[in-house]
Structures are given as structure tokens and as C-alpha cells.
CHARMM internal coordinates of N, CA and C (Angstrom, degrees):
IC EDIT
DIST 1 N 1 CA 1.4595
DIST 1 CA 1 C 1.5339
ANGL 1 N 1 CA 1 C 108.29
DIST 1 C 2 N 1.3382
ANGL 1 CA 1 C 2 N 118.21
DIHE 1 N 1 CA 1 C 2 N 133.73
DIST 2 N 2 CA 1.4650
ANGL 1 C 2 N 2 CA 120.41
DIHE 1 CA 1 C 2 N 2 CA -179.53
DIST 2 CA 2 C 1.5231
ANGL 2 N 2 CA 2 C 111.05
DIHE 1 C 2 N 2 CA 2 C -67.50
DIST 2 C 3 N 1.3314
ANGL 2 CA 2 C 3 N 114.95
DIHE 2 N 2 CA 2 C 3 N 150.49
DIST 3 N 3 CA 1.4597
ANGL 2 C 3 N 3 CA 120.09
DIHE 2 CA 2 C 3 N 3 CA 177.58
DIST 3 CA 3 C 1.5242
ANGL 3 N 3 CA 3 C 109.36
DIHE 2 C 3 N 3 CA 3 C -67.42
DIST 3 C 4 N 1.3644
ANGL 3 CA 3 C 4 N 117.93
DIHE 3 N 3 CA 3 C 4 N 139.66
DIST 4 N 4 CA 1.4706
ANGL 3 C 4 N 4 CA 118.98
DIHE 3 CA 3 C 4 N 4 CA -179.11
DIST 4 CA 4 C 1.5208
ANGL 4 N 4 CA 4 C 111.75
DIHE 3 C 4 N 4 CA 4 C -66.13
DIST 4 C 5 N 1.3175
ANGL 4 CA 4 C 5 N 115.01
DIHE 4 N 4 CA 4 C 5 N 148.46
DIST 5 N 5 CA 1.4633
ANGL 4 C 5 N 5 CA 121.04
DIHE 4 CA 4 C 5 N 5 CA 174.43
DIST 5 CA 5 C 1.5211
ANGL 5 N 5 CA 5 C 107.61
DIHE 4 C 5 N 5 CA 5 C -77.36
DIST 5 C 6 N 1.3200
ANGL 5 CA 5 C 6 N 116.70
DIHE 5 N 5 CA 5 C 6 N 149.16
DIST 6 N 6 CA 1.4637
ANGL 5 C 6 N 6 CA 120.88
DIHE 5 CA 5 C 6 N 6 CA -178.61
DIST 6 CA 6 C 1.5236
ANGL 6 N 6 CA 6 C 110.26
DIHE 5 C 6 N 6 CA 6 C -110.83
DIST 6 C 7 N 1.3353
ANGL 6 CA 6 C 7 N 114.29
DIHE 6 N 6 CA 6 C 7 N 139.86
DIST 7 N 7 CA 1.4601
ANGL 6 C 7 N 7 CA 121.44
DIHE 6 CA 6 C 7 N 7 CA 177.58
DIST 7 CA 7 C 1.5243
ANGL 7 N 7 CA 7 C 107.85
DIHE 6 C 7 N 7 CA 7 C -136.05
DIST 7 C 8 N 1.3259
ANGL 7 CA 7 C 8 N 116.57
DIHE 7 N 7 CA 7 C 8 N 122.51
DIST 8 N 8 CA 1.4661
ANGL 7 C 8 N 8 CA 120.87
DIHE 7 CA 7 C 8 N 8 CA 175.53
DIST 8 CA 8 C 1.5192
ANGL 8 N 8 CA 8 C 107.41
DIHE 7 C 8 N 8 CA 8 C -113.75
DIST 8 C 9 N 1.3299
ANGL 8 CA 8 C 9 N 116.36
DIHE 8 N 8 CA 8 C 9 N 124.14
DIST 9 N 9 CA 1.4553
ANGL 8 C 9 N 9 CA 121.82
DIHE 8 CA 8 C 9 N 9 CA -178.49
DIST 9 CA 9 C 1.5192
ANGL 9 N 9 CA 9 C 109.75
DIHE 8 C 9 N 9 CA 9 C -107.72
DIST 9 C 10 N 1.3149
ANGL 9 CA 9 C 10 N 116.14
DIHE 9 N 9 CA 9 C 10 N 135.88
DIST 10 N 10 CA 1.4563
ANGL 9 C 10 N 10 CA 123.00
DIHE 9 CA 9 C 10 N 10 CA 174.79
DIST 10 CA 10 C 1.5207
ANGL 10 N 10 CA 10 C 106.49
DIHE 9 C 10 N 10 CA 10 C -99.95
DIST 10 C 11 N 1.3373
ANGL 10 CA 10 C 11 N 116.49
DIHE 10 N 10 CA 10 C 11 N 113.35
DIST 11 N 11 CA 1.4659
ANGL 10 C 11 N 11 CA 120.52
DIHE 10 CA 10 C 11 N 11 CA -175.63
DIST 11 CA 11 C 1.5163
ANGL 11 N 11 CA 11 C 109.60
DIHE 10 C 11 N 11 CA 11 C -109.55
DIST 11 C 12 N 1.3365
ANGL 11 CA 11 C 12 N 115.04
DIHE 11 N 11 CA 11 C 12 N 157.67
DIST 12 N 12 CA 1.4576
ANGL 11 C 12 N 12 CA 120.68
DIHE 11 CA 11 C 12 N 12 CA -172.09
DIST 12 CA 12 C 1.5253
ANGL 12 N 12 CA 12 C 113.16
DIHE 11 C 12 N 12 CA 12 C -88.36
DIST 12 C 13 N 1.3082
ANGL 12 CA 12 C 13 N 118.52
DIHE 12 N 12 CA 12 C 13 N -31.02
DIST 13 N 13 CA 1.4648
ANGL 12 C 13 N 13 CA 119.38
DIHE 12 CA 12 C 13 N 13 CA -175.94
DIST 13 CA 13 C 1.5106
ANGL 13 N 13 CA 13 C 112.07
DIHE 12 C 13 N 13 CA 13 C -156.27
DIST 13 C 14 N 1.3224
ANGL 13 CA 13 C 14 N 115.61
DIHE 13 N 13 CA 13 C 14 N -172.75
DIST 14 N 14 CA 1.4589
ANGL 13 C 14 N 14 CA 121.28
DIHE 13 CA 13 C 14 N 14 CA -176.28
DIST 14 CA 14 C 1.5224
ANGL 14 N 14 CA 14 C 112.75
DIHE 13 C 14 N 14 CA 14 C -66.45
DIST 14 C 15 N 1.3181
ANGL 14 CA 14 C 15 N 117.69
DIHE 14 N 14 CA 14 C 15 N -34.28
DIST 15 N 15 CA 1.4664
ANGL 14 C 15 N 15 CA 120.27
DIHE 14 CA 14 C 15 N 15 CA 179.31
DIST 15 CA 15 C 1.5207
ANGL 15 N 15 CA 15 C 110.38
DIHE 14 C 15 N 15 CA 15 C -63.17
DIST 15 C 16 N 1.3232
ANGL 15 CA 15 C 16 N 116.58
DIHE 15 N 15 CA 15 C 16 N -46.36
DIST 16 N 16 CA 1.4609
ANGL 15 C 16 N 16 CA 120.80
DIHE 15 CA 15 C 16 N 16 CA 179.69
DIST 16 CA 16 C 1.5304
ANGL 16 N 16 CA 16 C 110.54
DIHE 15 C 16 N 16 CA 16 C -65.15
DIST 16 C 17 N 1.3306
ANGL 16 CA 16 C 17 N 117.36
DIHE 16 N 16 CA 16 C 17 N -38.61
DIST 17 N 17 CA 1.4690
ANGL 16 C 17 N 17 CA 121.06
DIHE 16 CA 16 C 17 N 17 CA 177.83
DIST 17 CA 17 C 1.5256
ANGL 17 N 17 CA 17 C 110.66
DIHE 16 C 17 N 17 CA 17 C -62.32
DIST 17 C 18 N 1.3216
ANGL 17 CA 17 C 18 N 116.73
DIHE 17 N 17 CA 17 C 18 N -39.36
DIST 18 N 18 CA 1.4632
ANGL 17 C 18 N 18 CA 121.12
DIHE 17 CA 17 C 18 N 18 CA 178.26
DIST 18 CA 18 C 1.5252
ANGL 18 N 18 CA 18 C 110.92
DIHE 17 C 18 N 18 CA 18 C -64.52
DIST 18 C 19 N 1.3179
ANGL 18 CA 18 C 19 N 117.57
DIHE 18 N 18 CA 18 C 19 N -41.91
DIST 19 N 19 CA 1.4705
ANGL 18 C 19 N 19 CA 121.44
DIHE 18 CA 18 C 19 N 19 CA 178.66
DIST 19 CA 19 C 1.5283
ANGL 19 N 19 CA 19 C 109.85
DIHE 18 C 19 N 19 CA 19 C -61.50
DIST 19 C 20 N 1.3251
ANGL 19 CA 19 C 20 N 116.50
DIHE 19 N 19 CA 19 C 20 N -45.61
DIST 20 N 20 CA 1.4667
ANGL 19 C 20 N 20 CA 120.10
DIHE 19 CA 19 C 20 N 20 CA 179.77
DIST 20 CA 20 C 1.5251
ANGL 20 N 20 CA 20 C 109.89
DIHE 19 C 20 N 20 CA 20 C -62.84
DIST 20 C 21 N 1.3272
ANGL 20 CA 20 C 21 N 116.25
DIHE 20 N 20 CA 20 C 21 N -48.93
DIST 21 N 21 CA 1.4635
ANGL 20 C 21 N 21 CA 121.01
DIHE 20 CA 20 C 21 N 21 CA -176.04
DIST 21 CA 21 C 1.5350
ANGL 21 N 21 CA 21 C 112.26
DIHE 20 C 21 N 21 CA 21 C -65.94
DIST 21 C 22 N 1.3351
ANGL 21 CA 21 C 22 N 117.19
DIHE 21 N 21 CA 21 C 22 N -45.89
DIST 22 N 22 CA 1.4609
ANGL 21 C 22 N 22 CA 120.87
DIHE 21 CA 21 C 22 N 22 CA -172.12
DIST 22 CA 22 C 1.5157
ANGL 22 N 22 CA 22 C 114.62
DIHE 21 C 22 N 22 CA 22 C -89.56
DIST 22 C 23 N 1.3267
ANGL 22 CA 22 C 23 N 119.02
DIHE 22 N 22 CA 22 C 23 N -26.29
DIST 23 N 23 CA 1.4593
ANGL 22 C 23 N 23 CA 120.64
DIHE 22 CA 22 C 23 N 23 CA -176.24
DIST 23 CA 23 C 1.5295
ANGL 23 N 23 CA 23 C 113.47
DIHE 22 C 23 N 23 CA 23 C -113.57
DIST 23 C 24 N 1.3164
ANGL 23 CA 23 C 24 N 115.98
DIHE 23 N 23 CA 23 C 24 N -57.54
DIST 24 N 24 CA 1.4618
ANGL 23 C 24 N 24 CA 119.01
DIHE 23 CA 23 C 24 N 24 CA -171.44
DIST 24 CA 24 C 1.5239
ANGL 24 N 24 CA 24 C 114.11
DIHE 23 C 24 N 24 CA 24 C -70.45
DIST 24 C 25 N 1.3465
ANGL 24 CA 24 C 25 N 117.52
DIHE 24 N 24 CA 24 C 25 N -45.55
DIST 25 N 25 CA 1.4578
ANGL 24 C 25 N 25 CA 117.43
DIHE 24 CA 24 C 25 N 25 CA -171.53
DIST 25 CA 25 C 1.5226
ANGL 25 N 25 CA 25 C 112.40
DIHE 24 C 25 N 25 CA 25 C -64.64
DIST 25 C 26 N 1.3153
ANGL 25 CA 25 C 26 N 119.09
DIHE 25 N 25 CA 25 C 26 N -39.96
DIST 26 N 26 CA 1.4665
ANGL 25 C 26 N 26 CA 120.44
DIHE 25 CA 25 C 26 N 26 CA 178.13
DIST 26 CA 26 C 1.5210
ANGL 26 N 26 CA 26 C 112.06
DIHE 25 C 26 N 26 CA 26 C -62.62
DIST 26 C 27 N 1.3109
ANGL 26 CA 26 C 27 N 116.27
DIHE 26 N 26 CA 26 C 27 N -43.70
DIST 27 N 27 CA 1.4596
ANGL 26 C 27 N 27 CA 121.35
DIHE 26 CA 26 C 27 N 27 CA 179.49
DIST 27 CA 27 C 1.5309
ANGL 27 N 27 CA 27 C 110.78
DIHE 26 C 27 N 27 CA 27 C -64.06
DIST 27 C 28 N 1.3325
ANGL 27 CA 27 C 28 N 115.98
DIHE 27 N 27 CA 27 C 28 N -47.80
DIST 28 N 28 CA 1.4589
ANGL 27 C 28 N 28 CA 119.54
DIHE 27 CA 27 C 28 N 28 CA -177.79
DIST 28 CA 28 C 1.5264
ANGL 28 N 28 CA 28 C 112.43
DIHE 27 C 28 N 28 CA 28 C -68.59
DIST 28 C 29 N 1.3255
ANGL 28 CA 28 C 29 N 117.97
DIHE 28 N 28 CA 28 C 29 N -33.39
DIST 29 N 29 CA 1.4718
ANGL 28 C 29 N 29 CA 120.68
DIHE 28 CA 28 C 29 N 29 CA 177.05
DIST 29 CA 29 C 1.5233
ANGL 29 N 29 CA 29 C 111.06
DIHE 28 C 29 N 29 CA 29 C -61.24
DIST 29 C 30 N 1.3078
ANGL 29 CA 29 C 30 N 116.82
DIHE 29 N 29 CA 29 C 30 N -37.75
DIST 30 N 30 CA 1.4760
ANGL 29 C 30 N 30 CA 120.05
DIHE 29 CA 29 C 30 N 30 CA 177.97
DIST 30 CA 30 C 1.5227
ANGL 30 N 30 CA 30 C 111.79
DIHE 29 C 30 N 30 CA 30 C -65.16
DIST 30 C 31 N 1.3295
ANGL 30 CA 30 C 31 N 117.02
DIHE 30 N 30 CA 30 C 31 N -17.93
DIST 31 N 31 CA 1.4638
ANGL 30 C 31 N 31 CA 121.87
DIHE 30 CA 30 C 31 N 31 CA 179.62
DIST 31 CA 31 C 1.5246
ANGL 31 N 31 CA 31 C 112.26
DIHE 30 C 31 N 31 CA 31 C -107.23
DIST 31 C 32 N 1.3420
ANGL 31 CA 31 C 32 N 116.87
DIHE 31 N 31 CA 31 C 32 N 17.80
DIST 32 N 32 CA 1.4496
ANGL 31 C 32 N 32 CA 120.96
DIHE 31 CA 31 C 32 N 32 CA 172.79
DIST 32 CA 32 C 1.5162
ANGL 32 N 32 CA 32 C 116.55
DIHE 31 C 32 N 32 CA 32 C 90.20
DIST 32 C 33 N 1.3238
ANGL 32 CA 32 C 33 N 117.92
DIHE 32 N 32 CA 32 C 33 N 17.19
DIST 33 N 33 CA 1.4666
ANGL 32 C 33 N 33 CA 121.26
DIHE 32 CA 32 C 33 N 33 CA -179.36
DIST 33 CA 33 C 1.5153
ANGL 33 N 33 CA 33 C 109.80
DIHE 32 C 33 N 33 CA 33 C -106.71
DIST 33 C 34 N 1.3326
ANGL 33 CA 33 C 34 N 116.84
DIHE 33 N 33 CA 33 C 34 N 142.94
DIST 34 N 34 CA 1.4579
ANGL 33 C 34 N 34 CA 123.90
DIHE 33 CA 33 C 34 N 34 CA 171.71
DIST 34 CA 34 C 1.5236
ANGL 34 N 34 CA 34 C 105.90
DIHE 33 C 34 N 34 CA 34 C -105.73
DIST 34 C 35 N 1.3423
ANGL 34 CA 34 C 35 N 117.22
DIHE 34 N 34 CA 34 C 35 N 115.76
DIST 35 N 35 CA 1.4650
ANGL 34 C 35 N 35 CA 121.59
DIHE 34 CA 34 C 35 N 35 CA -171.30
DIST 35 CA 35 C 1.5256
ANGL 35 N 35 CA 35 C 110.20
DIHE 34 C 35 N 35 CA 35 C -110.41
DIST 35 C 36 N 1.3345
ANGL 35 CA 35 C 36 N 115.79
DIHE 35 N 35 CA 35 C 36 N 131.23
DIST 36 N 36 CA 1.4530
ANGL 35 C 36 N 36 CA 122.79
DIHE 35 CA 35 C 36 N 36 CA 170.49
DIST 36 CA 36 C 1.5261
ANGL 36 N 36 CA 36 C 107.64
DIHE 35 C 36 N 36 CA 36 C -128.90
DIST 36 C 37 N 1.3287
ANGL 36 CA 36 C 37 N 115.87
DIHE 36 N 36 CA 36 C 37 N 164.45
DIST 37 N 37 CA 1.4550
ANGL 36 C 37 N 37 CA 119.18
DIHE 36 CA 36 C 37 N 37 CA 178.89
DIST 37 CA 37 C 1.5215
ANGL 37 N 37 CA 37 C 110.08
DIHE 36 C 37 N 37 CA 37 C -148.50
DIST 37 C 38 N 1.3222
ANGL 37 CA 37 C 38 N 115.59
DIHE 37 N 37 CA 37 C 38 N 157.11
DIST 38 N 38 CA 1.4630
ANGL 37 C 38 N 38 CA 123.56
DIHE 37 CA 37 C 38 N 38 CA 174.24
DIST 38 CA 38 C 1.5168
ANGL 38 N 38 CA 38 C 108.00
DIHE 37 C 38 N 38 CA 38 C -130.69
DIST 38 C 39 N 1.3348
ANGL 38 CA 38 C 39 N 115.68
DIHE 38 N 38 CA 38 C 39 N 141.29
DIST 39 N 39 CA 1.4544
ANGL 38 C 39 N 39 CA 120.93
DIHE 38 CA 38 C 39 N 39 CA 176.26
DIST 39 CA 39 C 1.5225
ANGL 39 N 39 CA 39 C 108.62
DIHE 38 C 39 N 39 CA 39 C -96.97
DIST 39 C 40 N 1.3276
ANGL 39 CA 39 C 40 N 116.90
DIHE 39 N 39 CA 39 C 40 N 130.28
DIST 40 N 40 CA 1.4555
ANGL 39 C 40 N 40 CA 122.46
DIHE 39 CA 39 C 40 N 40 CA 179.53
DIST 40 CA 40 C 1.5242
ANGL 40 N 40 CA 40 C 108.58
DIHE 39 C 40 N 40 CA 40 C -68.86
DIST 40 C 41 N 1.3109
ANGL 40 CA 40 C 41 N 115.72
DIHE 40 N 40 CA 40 C 41 N 134.99
DIST 41 N 41 CA 1.4727
ANGL 40 C 41 N 41 CA 120.73
DIHE 40 CA 40 C 41 N 41 CA 174.90
DIST 41 CA 41 C 1.5183
ANGL 41 N 41 CA 41 C 107.90
DIHE 40 C 41 N 41 CA 41 C -110.60
DIST 41 C 42 N 1.3227
ANGL 41 CA 41 C 42 N 115.32
DIHE 41 N 41 CA 41 C 42 N 132.86
DIST 42 N 42 CA 1.4649
ANGL 41 C 42 N 42 CA 120.12
DIHE 41 CA 41 C 42 N 42 CA 175.79
DIST 42 CA 42 C 1.5187
ANGL 42 N 42 CA 42 C 107.36
DIHE 41 C 42 N 42 CA 42 C -114.51
DIST 42 C 43 N 1.3063
ANGL 42 CA 42 C 43 N 116.42
DIHE 42 N 42 CA 42 C 43 N 154.18
DIST 43 N 43 CA 1.4558
ANGL 42 C 43 N 43 CA 119.49
DIHE 42 CA 42 C 43 N 43 CA -177.74
DIST 43 CA 43 C 1.5200
ANGL 43 N 43 CA 43 C 110.00
DIHE 42 C 43 N 43 CA 43 C -131.63
DIST 43 C 44 N 1.3203
ANGL 43 CA 43 C 44 N 115.54
DIHE 43 N 43 CA 43 C 44 N 130.47
DIST 44 N 44 CA 1.4517
ANGL 43 C 44 N 44 CA 122.72
DIHE 43 CA 43 C 44 N 44 CA 174.08
DIST 44 CA 44 C 1.5224
ANGL 44 N 44 CA 44 C 106.55
DIHE 43 C 44 N 44 CA 44 C -128.18
DIST 44 C 45 N 1.3116
ANGL 44 CA 44 C 45 N 117.18
DIHE 44 N 44 CA 44 C 45 N 121.62
DIST 45 N 45 CA 1.4698
ANGL 44 C 45 N 45 CA 122.67
DIHE 44 CA 44 C 45 N 45 CA -174.31
DIST 45 CA 45 C 1.5196
ANGL 45 N 45 CA 45 C 108.98
DIHE 44 C 45 N 45 CA 45 C 58.38
DIST 45 C 46 N 1.3200
ANGL 45 CA 45 C 46 N 116.70
DIHE 45 N 45 CA 45 C 46 N -126.33
DIST 46 N 46 CA 1.4580
ANGL 45 C 46 N 46 CA 119.85
DIHE 45 CA 45 C 46 N 46 CA -178.79
DIST 46 CA 46 C 1.5223
ANGL 46 N 46 CA 46 C 112.24
DIHE 45 C 46 N 46 CA 46 C -103.89
DIST 46 C 47 N 1.3188
ANGL 46 CA 46 C 47 N 117.38
DIHE 46 N 46 CA 46 C 47 N 4.23
DIST 47 N 47 CA 1.4619
ANGL 46 C 47 N 47 CA 121.58
DIHE 46 CA 46 C 47 N 47 CA -177.78
DIST 47 CA 47 C 1.5177
ANGL 47 N 47 CA 47 C 108.72
DIHE 46 C 47 N 47 CA 47 C -101.68
DIST 47 C 48 N 1.3457
ANGL 47 CA 47 C 48 N 117.15
DIHE 47 N 47 CA 47 C 48 N 132.37
DIST 48 N 48 CA 1.4574
ANGL 47 C 48 N 48 CA 121.46
DIHE 47 CA 47 C 48 N 48 CA 177.54
DIST 48 CA 48 C 1.5239
ANGL 48 N 48 CA 48 C 109.28
DIHE 47 C 48 N 48 CA 48 C -98.37
DIST 48 C 49 N 1.3283
ANGL 48 CA 48 C 49 N 116.08
DIHE 48 N 48 CA 48 C 49 N 128.70
DIST 49 N 49 CA 1.4590
ANGL 48 C 49 N 49 CA 122.60
DIHE 48 CA 48 C 49 N 49 CA 178.55
DIST 49 CA 49 C 1.5160
ANGL 49 N 49 CA 49 C 108.93
DIHE 48 C 49 N 49 CA 49 C -113.28
DIST 49 C 50 N 1.3281
ANGL 49 CA 49 C 50 N 115.81
DIHE 49 N 49 CA 49 C 50 N 156.32
DIST 50 N 50 CA 1.4576
ANGL 49 C 50 N 50 CA 120.71
DIHE 49 CA 49 C 50 N 50 CA 173.12
DIST 50 CA 50 C 1.5040
ANGL 50 N 50 CA 50 C 107.61
DIHE 49 C 50 N 50 CA 50 C -106.69
DIST 50 C 51 N 1.3165
ANGL 50 CA 50 C 51 N 116.04
DIHE 50 N 50 CA 50 C 51 N 136.67
DIST 51 N 51 CA 1.4599
ANGL 50 C 51 N 51 CA 120.13
DIHE 50 CA 50 C 51 N 51 CA 177.15
DIST 51 CA 51 C 1.5177
ANGL 51 N 51 CA 51 C 112.45
DIHE 50 C 51 N 51 CA 51 C 82.08
DIST 51 C 52 N 1.3166
ANGL 51 CA 51 C 52 N 114.70
DIHE 51 N 51 CA 51 C 52 N -175.55
DIST 52 N 52 CA 1.4473
ANGL 51 C 52 N 52 CA 120.74
DIHE 51 CA 51 C 52 N 52 CA 178.30
DIST 52 CA 52 C 1.5200
ANGL 52 N 52 CA 52 C 113.95
DIHE 51 C 52 N 52 CA 52 C 72.19
DIST 52 C 53 N 1.3129
ANGL 52 CA 52 C 53 N 117.35
DIHE 52 N 52 CA 52 C 53 N 37.28
DIST 53 N 53 CA 1.4655
ANGL 52 C 53 N 53 CA 120.90
DIHE 52 CA 52 C 53 N 53 CA -179.48
DIST 53 CA 53 C 1.5144
ANGL 53 N 53 CA 53 C 109.27
DIHE 52 C 53 N 53 CA 53 C -67.37
DIST 53 C 54 N 1.3335
ANGL 53 CA 53 C 54 N 116.42
DIHE 53 N 53 CA 53 C 54 N 132.88
DIST 54 N 54 CA 1.4648
ANGL 53 C 54 N 54 CA 119.71
DIHE 53 CA 53 C 54 N 54 CA 179.26
DIST 54 CA 54 C 1.5111
ANGL 54 N 54 CA 54 C 109.85
DIHE 53 C 54 N 54 CA 54 C -116.67
END
COOR INIT
IC SEED 1 N 1 CA 1 C
IC BUILD
């Protein structure tokens, strides 16, 4: 069996992470892809926010 292809997605926020986790990864796994993702963290002052990359 061929080794699965790897795809790492950089997502902007929780909504995009949910789409990758719940929709894309299952579909792509059935087609031989191993999918991972990271959520971008932004920082303003001492508070860390997710998403909103400028």
C-alpha cells in the first residue's frame, strides 16, 4: 500500500479548524491523504487571540 500523502493546513480561527476537522479531513483521508492543521494565534498586549490575521 502506498504511503499516505500529507497535508498541513494553516487556519485562521476556530470556524476554519472545525471545517477542516469535520469536513475536509474525513473526505481527504478516504483519498489517501493524512491531514493536520494549526490555528494561527495573534497577540495584542498580554491577551492572546485566535484568528484575525492582518
